[in-house]
N, C-alpha and C positions, 0 to 999 in steps of 0.2 A: 425440675429438669427443664432446661431451656432448649428451644429449637435451634438447629444450626442455621447460620446465615445462608441466604439463598445463593450466594456466590462463593460459598466456602469450598465446595468440591462439586464441580459440574463438568461433565464430559461433553464436548462438542465435536462432531465429525468434521473433518477437514473440508469436505464439500460444503457443509452448512456455514462454516467460517468464511470460506471464499465467497459464497453467495451473499452473505451479509456485508463483507468488505466491498465487493464490486457493486452492490446495490447502492451504497452511499458514496463510494469513491474512496480511494486511498492515495495519500501523498507519500512518496518515498524520497528521502533526502539523505545524502551522505557525502563525505569527503574522503579521498584517498590521496596520500602523499608518499612518494617514493623518495627517500632521503638517504644519502651516504655522507658520513663525516659532517653532519649538520649542514649539508648543502641540498636544497630541494632540487631534485632532478625532474620529477614528473608530479603534477598535481591534477587530480580529476575531481570535479564537482558534479554530483548527480542530483538532479531534481526531476522527478517523474510523477505524473498523475495517472493512476490506473482506475478506470471506471467502466461500467457496462454501457452499451449503446442499444437503444431500442427505438420503437416508432415514436415515442414521445420525446426522446432525446436523440435526434439523428446524428450521424457521424459528421464532423466538421469538414471532411474531405469529399463528401458527396456533392454532386452538382445539383442545384435546385431545379425542379421540374417546371 
């Protein structure tokens, strides 16, 4: 009898998943195009970086003291 793979079935709480993602940072990218009769009317390109900020990695918008 073989042991199941460690990642075969593992439940992770949403809070734990968000903590892991924000700890390392996440890049979200996407494109949305509104098109009628093969004519592009609106195009939206999304590029976002989501990350946590703490004392070791300060916010880029804070004024230096």
